[in-house]
C-alpha positions as CSV (number, residue, x, y, z in Angstrom):
1,X,0.0,0.0,0.0
2,X,1.1,3.5,-0.8
3,X,0.5,5.0,2.6
4,X,0.0,8.6,1.5
5,X,-3.4,10.3,1.9
6,X,-5.0,12.0,-1.1
7,X,-4.0,15.5,0.0
8,X,-0.3,14.3,0.3
9,X,-0.5,12.8,-3.1
10,X,-1.9,16.0,-4.7
11,X,0.9,18.0,-3.1
12,X,3.6,15.5,-4.2
13,X,2.5,15.5,-7.8
14,X,1.7,19.2,-8.0
15,X,-1.9,18.5,-8.9
16,X,-5.3,19.5,-7.9
17,X,-8.1,17.3,-6.6
18,X,-10.9,17.5,-9.1
19,X,-13.1,15.0,-7.3
20,X,-12.9,13.4,-3.9
21,X,-13.4,9.7,-3.5
22,X,-13.7,7.3,-0.5
23,X,-11.3,7.5,2.5
24,X,-8.2,5.4,2.5
25,X,-5.1,5.2,0.5
26,X,-4.1,3.6,-2.8
27,X,-2.6,0.1,-3.0
28,X,-0.4,0.6,-6.0
29,X,0.2,2.6,-9.1
30,X,-1.0,1.3,-12.5
31,X,-0.9,2.5,-16.1
32,X,-2.7,-0.3,-17.9
33,X,-6.5,0.1,-17.6
34,X,-6.9,-3.6,-18.7
35,X,-5.1,-4.7,-15.5
36,X,-6.8,-2.5,-13.0
37,X,-7.4,-4.0,-9.6
38,X,-9.6,-2.4,-6.9
39,X,-7.6,0.1,-4.9
40,X,-5.2,1.0,-7.8
41,X,-4.2,4.6,-8.6
42,X,-4.4,4.9,-12.3
43,X,-2.1,7.2,-14.3
44,X,-3.3,8.2,-17.7
45,X,0.0,8.4,-19.5
46,X,0.2,10.0,-23.0
47,X,1.9,7.7,-25.5
48,X,2.9,8.3,-29.1
49,X,-0.3,6.6,-30.4
50,X,-2.6,6.3,-27.4
51,X,-3.5,8.7,-24.6
52,X,-4.0,6.6,-21.5
53,X,-6.3,9.3,-20.1
54,X,-9.0,8.1,-22.5
55,X,-9.2,5.0,-20.4
56,X,-9.4,6.7,-17.0
57,X,-13.2,6.5,-16.7
58,X,-13.0,2.8,-17.4
59,X,-10.3,2.3,-14.8
60,X,-12.4,4.1,-12.2
61,X,-15.4,2.0,-13.2
62,X,-13.3,-1.1,-12.7
63,X,-12.6,-0.1,-9.1
64,X,-9.6,2.1,-9.2
65,X,-9.1,4.1,-6.0
66,X,-8.3,7.1,-8.2
67,X,-7.0,8.5,-11.4
68,X,-4.3,11.0,-12.4
69,X,-4.9,12.7,-15.7
70,X,-4.3,16.0,-17.5
71,X,-6.3,18.9,-16.1
72,X,-8.8,19.1,-19.0
73,X,-9.7,15.5,-18.6
74,X,-9.9,15.8,-14.9
75,X,-12.6,18.4,-15.2
76,X,-14.6,16.0,-17.3
77,X,-14.1,13.1,-14.9
78,X,-15.1,15.3,-12.0
79,X,-18.7,14.9,-13.1
80,X,-18.5,11.1,-12.3
81,X,-19.4,9.4,-9.1
82,X,-16.5,7.1,-8.2
83,X,-12.9,7.5,-7.1
84,X,-10.5,10.3,-6.6
85,X,-9.5,12.4,-9.6
86,X,-6.3,14.4,-9.8
87,X,-5.5,16.9,-12.5
88,X,-1.9,17.5,-13.4
89,X,0.1,19.1,-16.3
90,X,1.9,15.9,-17.1
91,X,0.8,12.5,-15.8
92,X,4.3,10.9,-16.4
93,X,6.0,13.6,-14.4
94,X,3.3,13.1,-11.7
95,X,4.1,9.4,-11.6
96,X,7.8,10.1,-11.1
97,X,7.2,12.7,-8.5
98,X,4.9,10.4,-6.5
99,X,7.6,7.7,-6.6
100,X,10.1,10.1,-5.2
101,X,7.7,11.1,-2.4
102,X,7.1,7.4,-1.5
103,X,10.9,6.7,-1.7
104,X,11.4,9.4,0.9
105,X,8.5,8.2,3.0
106,X,10.0,4.7,3.1
107,X,13.3,6.2,4.2
108,X,15.3,3.0,3.4
109,X,18.5,2.7,1.5
110,X,18.2,2.7,-2.3
111,X,20.6,0.8,-4.6
112,X,20.8,1.8,-8.3
113,X,22.4,-0.6,-10.7
114,X,23.4,0.2,-14.3
115,X,26.1,-1.1,-16.7
116,X,26.4,-2.4,-20.2
117,X,25.8,-6.0,-19.2
118,X,24.7,-8.0,-16.1
119,X,22.4,-5.4,-14.6
120,X,19.5,-7.8,-14.1
121,X,21.7,-10.6,-12.9
122,X,23.5,-8.3,-10.4
123,X,20.0,-7.1,-9.2
124,X,18.8,-10.6,-8.8
125,X,21.9,-11.7,-6.8
126,X,21.9,-8.5,-4.7
127,X,18.2,-9.0,-3.8
128,X,19.0,-12.6,-2.6
129,X,22.2,-11.8,-0.7
130,X,20.9,-8.9,1.4
131,X,19.6,-10.1,4.7
132,X,16.8,-7.6,4.8
133,X,13.3,-7.1,3.3
134,X,14.4,-6.1,-0.2
135,X,12.1,-4.9,-3.0
136,X,13.6,-5.1,-6.5
137,X,12.8,-4.3,-10.1
138,X,10.9,-7.0,-11.9
139,X,12.1,-8.0,-15.3
140,X,12.4,-4.9,-17.5
141,X,10.9,-2.4,-15.0
142,X,14.0,-0.2,-15.3
143,X,12.9,2.8,-17.4
144,X,11.5,6.3,-16.7
145,X,8.1,4.5,-16.4
146,X,9.1,1.1,-15.0
147,X,11.3,2.5,-12.2
148,X,8.7,4.7,-10.6
149,X,6.2,1.9,-10.8
150,X,8.7,-0.4,-9.0
151,X,9.2,2.1,-6.2
152,X,5.4,2.6,-5.8
153,X,5.0,-1.1,-5.6
154,X,7.2,-1.4,-2.6
155,X,5.3,-2.0,0.7
156,X,5.9,0.0,3.8
157,X,7.8,-2.9,5.3
158,X,10.6,-2.5,2.7
159,X,14.1,-2.2,4.2
160,X,16.0,-1.7,0.9
161,X,15.2,-0.9,-2.7
162,X,17.3,-2.6,-5.4
163,X,16.6,-0.8,-8.7
164,X,17.9,-1.6,-12.1
165,X,18.5,1.5,-14.3
166,X,18.4,1.2,-18.1
167,X,20.1,3.6,-20.4
168,X,19.5,4.3,-24.1
169,X,21.1,7.8,-24.3
170,X,22.6,10.7,-22.4
171,X,20.6,12.1,-19.5
172,X,18.5,9.0,-18.9
173,X,20.4,7.6,-15.9
174,X,20.4,11.1,-14.5
175,X,16.6,11.2,-14.8
176,X,16.2,7.9,-13.0
177,X,18.6,9.0,-10.2
178,X,16.5,12.1,-9.8
179,X,13.5,9.9,-9.2
180,X,15.1,7.2,-7.0
181,X,17.8,9.3,-5.2
182,X,20.1,6.3,-4.7
183,X,22.5,5.9,-1.8
184,X,24.5,3.2,-3.6
185,X,25.3,3.4,-7.3
186,X,26.7,0.3,-9.0
187,X,28.2,0.1,-12.5
188,X,28.6,-3.5,-13.6
189,X,30.9,-2.8,-16.6
190,X,31.3,-0.6,-19.7
191,X,31.1,-2.2,-23.1
192,X,30.1,-1.6,-26.8
193,X,26.4,-1.2,-26.2
194,X,24.1,1.5,-27.7
195,X,27.0,2.6,-30.0
196,X,24.4,3.4,-32.6
197,X,23.1,6.2,-30.3
198,X,26.3,7.2,-28.4
199,X,29.1,6.6,-30.9
200,X,32.0,5.6,-28.7
201,X,32.8,3.6,-25.6
202,X,33.9,6.9,-23.9
203,X,30.4,8.3,-24.5
204,X,28.8,5.1,-23.1
205,X,31.0,5.5,-19.9
206,X,30.0,9.1,-19.6
207,X,26.3,8.2,-19.8
208,X,26.6,5.3,-17.3
209,X,28.7,7.6,-15.0
210,X,25.6,9.8,-14.5
211,X,24.7,7.4,-11.7
212,X,27.8,8.6,-9.8
213,X,26.8,12.2,-10.0
214,X,23.2,11.2,-9.0
215,X,24.2,9.7,-5.7
216,X,23.1,11.2,-2.4
217,X,25.7,13.4,-0.6
218,X,26.9,10.4,1.5
219,X,26.5,7.9,-1.3
220,X,28.8,5.1,-2.2
221,X,29.8,3.9,-5.6
222,X,30.5,0.3,-6.7
223,X,32.6,0.0,-9.8
224,X,34.8,-2.6,-11.6
225,X,38.5,-2.4,-10.6
226,X,39.7,-2.6,-14.2
227,X,37.3,-0.2,-15.9
228,X,39.6,2.5,-17.2
229,X,36.8,4.3,-19.1
230,X,35.3,5.4,-15.8
231,X,38.4,7.0,-14.4
232,X,37.6,10.5,-15.8
233,X,34.3,10.4,-14.0
234,X,35.6,9.5,-10.5
235,X,35.9,12.2,-7.9
236,X,38.3,12.0,-4.9
237,X,35.4,12.9,-2.6
238,X,33.4,10.0,-3.8
239,X,33.6,6.8,-1.7
240,X,34.1,3.9,-4.0
241,X,34.3,0.2,-3.6
242,X,35.9,-1.8,-6.4
243,X,35.3,-5.4,-7.3
244,X,37.1,-8.0,-9.5
245,X,40.7,-9.0,-9.7
246,X,42.9,-6.4,-7.9
247,X,39.8,-4.8,-6.4
248,X,38.6,-4.5,-2.8
249,X,36.0,-7.3,-3.3
250,X,37.5,-10.3,-5.1
251,X,37.5,-14.1,-5.3
252,X,40.6,-15.3,-3.5
253,X,39.9,-18.7,-5.0
254,X,37.0,-20.5,-6.7
255,X,36.1,-23.8,-8.1
256,X,33.3,-25.4,-10.0
257,X,31.5,-27.7,-7.6
258,X,28.7,-30.3,-8.1
259,X,26.0,-27.7,-7.5
260,X,27.6,-24.5,-8.8
261,X,30.5,-22.2,-8.1
262,X,32.2,-22.3,-4.7
263,X,34.2,-19.2,-3.9
264,X,36.2,-17.7,-1.1
265,X,35.4,-14.0,-1.4
266,X,37.5,-11.3,0.3
267,X,36.2,-7.9,1.2
268,X,37.5,-4.9,3.3
269,X,35.3,-6.3,6.1
270,X,36.4,-9.9,6.1
271,X,36.1,-13.1,4.1
272,X,33.5,-15.8,3.7
273,X,32.9,-18.9,1.6
274,X,30.0,-18.7,-0.9
275,X,28.3,-21.6,-2.5
276,X,26.5,-20.2,-5.6
277,X,23.8,-22.1,-7.4
278,X,25.1,-21.2,-10.9
279,X,28.0,-22.4,-13.1
280,X,28.6,-19.4,-15.3
281,X,32.0,-17.7,-14.8
282,X,30.5,-14.3,-15.7
283,X,28.0,-14.7,-12.9
284,X,30.8,-14.9,-10.4
285,X,31.8,-11.5,-11.6
286,X,28.2,-10.3,-11.2
287,X,28.2,-11.9,-7.7
288,X,31.3,-9.9,-6.7
289,X,29.5,-6.7,-7.7
290,X,26.5,-7.8,-5.6
291,X,28.8,-8.5,-2.6
292,X,30.4,-5.1,-3.1
293,X,26.9,-3.5,-2.9
294,X,26.3,-5.3,0.4
295,X,29.7,-4.0,1.6
296,X,28.6,-0.5,0.6
297,X,25.5,-1.0,2.8
298,X,27.6,-2.3,5.7
299,X,26.2,-5.8,5.5
300,X,28.4,-8.5,7.1
301,X,29.9,-10.7,4.4
302,X,29.1,-13.8,6.4
303,X,25.4,-12.8,6.4
304,X,25.5,-12.5,2.6
305,X,27.2,-15.9,2.3
306,X,24.3,-17.6,4.2
307,X,21.9,-16.4,1.6
308,X,23.8,-17.4,-1.5
309,X,21.6,-20.5,-2.0
310,X,18.6,-18.2,-2.4
311,X,19.8,-16.7,-5.7
312,X,17.4,-17.1,-8.6
313,X,17.5,-15.3,-12.0
314,X,14.8,-13.5,-13.9
315,X,13.2,-15.2,-16.9
316,X,15.2,-15.5,-20.1
317,X,18.5,-14.9,-18.3
318,X,20.4,-18.1,-18.6
319,X,17.5,-20.4,-17.9
320,X,18.6,-24.0,-18.1
321,X,15.9,-26.2,-19.7
322,X,16.1,-30.0,-20.1
323,X,15.4,-31.4,-23.5
324,X,14.6,-34.9,-24.6
325,X,17.6,-37.2,-25.0
326,X,19.6,-35.9,-22.1
327,X,20.1,-32.6,-24.0
328,X,20.0,-29.1,-22.4
329,X,19.0,-25.7,-23.7
330,X,20.4,-22.5,-22.2
331,X,17.7,-19.8,-22.7
332,X,19.6,-16.5,-22.5
333,X,17.7,-14.6,-25.1
334,X,16.6,-11.5,-23.1
335,X,19.3,-9.4,-24.8
336,X,22.8,-9.5,-26.3
337,X,25.8,-7.4,-27.0
338,X,29.4,-8.2,-27.7
339,X,30.4,-8.6,-24.0
340,X,27.5,-10.8,-23.0
341,X,27.6,-12.8,-26.2
342,X,31.3,-13.7,-25.5
343,X,30.5,-14.7,-22.0
344,X,27.5,-16.9,-23.1
345,X,29.6,-18.6,-25.8
346,X,32.4,-19.3,-23.3
347,X,29.8,-20.8,-20.9
348,X,28.4,-23.0,-23.7
349,X,31.9,-24.3,-24.3
350,X,32.3,-25.4,-20.6
351,X,29.0,-27.4,-20.5
352,X,29.3,-31.1,-20.4
353,X,27.9,-32.5,-23.6
354,X,28.1,-36.0,-25.0
355,X,26.6,-34.6,-28.2
356,X,27.2,-31.4,-30.1
357,X,27.2,-27.8,-29.0
358,X,24.7,-25.7,-31.0
359,X,24.5,-21.9,-30.8
360,X,21.3,-20.3,-32.0
361,X,22.2,-16.6,-32.3
362,X,20.1,-13.6,-33.2
363,X,21.7,-10.4,-34.1
364,X,23.1,-7.8,-31.7
365,X,21.3,-4.5,-32.2
366,X,22.5,-0.8,-31.8
367,X,26.1,-1.4,-32.6
368,X,26.4,1.3,-35.2
369,X,28.7,1.0,-38.3
370,X,31.0,-1.4,-36.5
371,X,28.2,-3.9,-36.1
372,X,29.3,-6.3,-38.8
373,X,32.7,-6.5,-37.3
374,X,31.4,-7.3,-33.8
375,X,29.2,-10.1,-35.3
376,X,32.2,-11.6,-37.2
377,X,34.2,-11.5,-34.0
378,X,31.4,-13.3,-32.1
379,X,31.2,-15.9,-34.8
380,X,34.9,-16.5,-34.4
381,X,34.5,-16.7,-30.6
382,X,31.8,-19.3,-31.1
383,X,34.2,-21.5,-33.1
384,X,37.0,-21.0,-30.5
385,X,34.6,-22.0,-27.7
386,X,33.9,-25.3,-29.4
387,X,30.5,-24.6,-31.0
388,X,29.8,-27.3,-33.6
389,X,26.8,-25.7,-35.3
390,X,26.1,-22.0,-35.4
391,X,22.6,-21.0,-36.5
392,X,22.0,-17.4,-37.3
393,X,18.5,-15.8,-36.9
394,X,17.6,-12.5,-38.7
395,X,19.5,-10.3,-41.1
396,X,22.2,-9.1,-38.7
397,X,23.0,-12.7,-37.8
398,X,24.3,-13.3,-41.4
399,X,27.6,-11.6,-40.2
400,X,28.3,-14.4,-37.8
401,X,29.1,-16.5,-40.9
402,X,26.6,-19.2,-39.6
403,X,26.4,-22.8,-40.7
404,X,22.7,-22.4,-41.0
405,X,20.5,-19.4,-41.2
406,X,16.8,-18.5,-40.7
407,X,15.0,-15.2,-41.3
408,X,13.0,-15.2,-38.1
409,X,12.6,-17.2,-34.8
410,X,9.8,-19.4,-35.9
411,X,11.6,-20.3,-39.2
412,X,14.6,-21.2,-37.0
413,X,12.6,-24.0,-35.3
414,X,12.4,-25.8,-38.7
415,X,16.2,-25.4,-39.1
416,X,17.2,-26.4,-35.5
417,X,14.9,-29.3,-34.7
418,X,16.5,-31.7,-37.3
419,X,19.9,-30.8,-36.0
420,X,19.2,-31.9,-32.4
421,X,20.7,-35.1,-31.2
422,X,21.3,-37.0,-27.9
423,X,23.4,-35.1,-25.4
424,X,23.4,-31.8,-27.2
425,X,23.9,-28.5,-25.5
426,X,22.1,-25.6,-27.1
427,X,22.5,-21.9,-26.5
428,X,19.8,-19.4,-27.5
429,X,20.9,-15.8,-27.4
430,X,20.2,-12.5,-29.3
431,X,19.1,-8.9,-28.9
432,X,15.6,-8.4,-27.5
433,X,14.4,-7.1,-30.8
434,X,14.9,-10.5,-32.4
435,X,12.4,-12.1,-30.1
436,X,14.1,-15.5,-29.7
437,X,11.8,-16.4,-26.8
438,X,9.4,-17.3,-29.6
439,X,11.9,-19.7,-30.9
440,X,12.4,-21.4,-27.5
441,X,8.7,-21.6,-26.8
442,X,7.9,-23.1,-30.3
443,X,10.8,-25.6,-30.1
444,X,9.8,-26.8,-26.7
445,X,6.2,-27.2,-27.8
446,X,7.2,-29.2,-30.9
447,X,9.6,-31.4,-28.9
448,X,6.8,-32.0,-26.4
449,X,4.4,-33.1,-29.1
450,X,7.1,-35.4,-30.6
451,X,8.0,-37.1,-27.3
């Protein structure tokens, strides 16, 4: 529940109350009138094609506690007979302002996580390791709309907010920091992502570094030890905690055990043995970032180690799915860029497989004019990792120099199914725009029918 009375809400969003509703407070914020639940506060956001305010009356009729719409529409809704109605200049700005007000009301620490790769995995690991009531971003709730919705979905019992922050261009991380006011800002890494928009790695680093400038006055930054691109953006007055080889939080030793990676992790506050339920080497790096976040929050490292077994990852991020014939599919198709693609291919190469290793790769988007070169490099990395069959999906994937090619995810099912044999290990990865989850769903359905 958003424990703010109607008058407080109006003040926070700079709006006016056009109609009073019943007593009480809203349960959560919502922007989709089709998913309204009784007690919701509906925000009628203006889109490029649809004005959500047009659905405010329907949301109120469906039991919404109230609606936030532009002032002209608020005057129209004031003639109704159900729910609070707030009139504002900009419903999106109102959503963000209310999120900031609720974040301040909660008064708990806020962690902001950004980076070129690994944001979601670091968020998932951090949420699990922290020995407190943590509320974290769900799936892709990491934009100027998703982040405030995440904050407003946090209950009053929340002891820490763990927020993923997406970036598509300059100024966007700064905008999200203005909403969330993070106490800890973590940058997972800097890589060739969004080059089509930003042009250079240095520009990517500058955009990501906005999280450092957006920290609270007593904030702490968590950064990779070896990320030279961030050096121009570090201030001597900023408290930083580094992770990775040579950093303040690092794996003194690690090994691949029967259930995952076992690691002895050293921090400025002591050491502890962690038993992680994952096998990917790159997720050990993500875990070091998460442990460093815990250190920034003054959480004892032994407490974090006790929660390592609780780690679980968001859908489409390295999901391991069993296939008929003792084969396995790694469903890692939420997104892709040169850094994450290399890590996924290396992981595929380490999997035990009595059959062949098959990589089903969609293109990597937003790489600009150097995109073909990055794809050729990934194709070479696949061969070096021991991939036996590389299947490209979509036009960009032609530059992998694949063994087989399909124009779209559903067509790829017809290509891949005949290739599958006993004991195979299959990787599915590509940029979100390729939609390779449709390939995985269709392949599993077909194999289920065949078995």
